[in-house]
C-alpha positions as CSV (number, residue, x, y, z in Angstrom):
1,M,33.6,37.7,169.0
2,K,35.0,40.7,166.7
3,T,32.9,43.0,165.2
4,E,32.6,45.1,162.4
5,I,31.2,48.4,161.7
6,L,30.9,48.1,157.8
7,K,29.1,51.7,157.2
8,I,26.9,53.8,158.9
9,K,23.7,55.7,157.0
10,G,23.4,59.7,158.9
11,D,24.9,62.3,161.2
12,W,25.1,61.2,165.1
13,Q,25.1,65.6,165.5
14,E,21.5,64.8,164.1
15,V,20.9,62.1,166.8
16,V,22.8,64.3,169.8
17,D,21.0,67.6,168.9
18,D,17.4,66.3,168.8
19,C,17.5,63.9,172.5
20,R,19.4,67.3,173.7
21,A,15.7,69.1,172.1
22,T,13.0,66.3,173.9
23,V,14.5,68.5,176.8
24,G,14.6,71.4,175.7
25,K,18.4,72.1,176.0
26,E,20.4,73.6,172.7
27,S,22.9,71.4,169.8
28,L,25.5,70.2,171.0
29,G,27.4,71.1,167.7
30,K,29.2,68.2,167.6
31,D,29.5,64.7,167.5
32,P,28.8,62.7,170.8
33,S,31.1,60.5,172.2
34,T,31.4,57.1,172.3
35,T,29.7,56.6,175.4
36,F,26.8,58.2,174.3
37,K,26.6,56.2,171.1
38,R,26.8,53.4,172.7
39,G,24.2,53.7,175.3
40,I,21.6,56.1,173.5
41,L,21.6,52.4,171.0
42,L,20.9,50.3,173.7
43,A,18.8,52.1,175.3
44,E,16.5,52.6,171.6
45,H,15.4,55.7,172.1
46,S,13.5,57.3,169.3
47,P,16.2,59.8,167.7
48,I,18.5,56.8,167.0
49,R,15.6,56.6,164.1
50,D,18.2,59.2,161.7
51,I,20.7,57.2,161.7
52,S,21.5,53.6,159.8
53,I,24.2,51.3,161.3
54,K,25.9,47.8,159.1
55,W,28.4,45.9,160.5
56,L,29.6,42.2,160.5
57,S,29.8,40.2,163.8
58,G,31.5,37.2,163.8
59,D,30.7,36.1,160.1
60,K,27.5,37.2,160.4
61,A,26.2,40.6,158.4
62,V,23.8,42.7,160.5
63,R,21.9,46.0,159.7
64,M,20.4,48.5,162.5
65,S,18.1,51.4,161.0
66,G,16.8,53.4,163.8
67,N,15.0,51.8,166.6
68,E,13.8,48.2,163.9
69,S,14.5,45.1,164.4
70,V,17.7,43.9,163.4
71,Q,18.3,41.7,160.6
72,I,20.5,39.3,160.1
73,L,21.8,39.4,156.0
74,G,23.9,36.8,156.3
């Protein structure tokens, strides 16, 4: 099944910096890797509340905001 990102609200740098702050590390100063982004979304770690993603999965539009439940839009 093909997935297409439609819209991203928020800042990945803020997400990674919030994660680093929880373990006492300095700001990364840049966007995180694709591997980090995928891992943090799958882990549902609380800093993902800083970002909202809307995507198309097959013929359904889907929205995820933070670590709330996924919402099927169509």
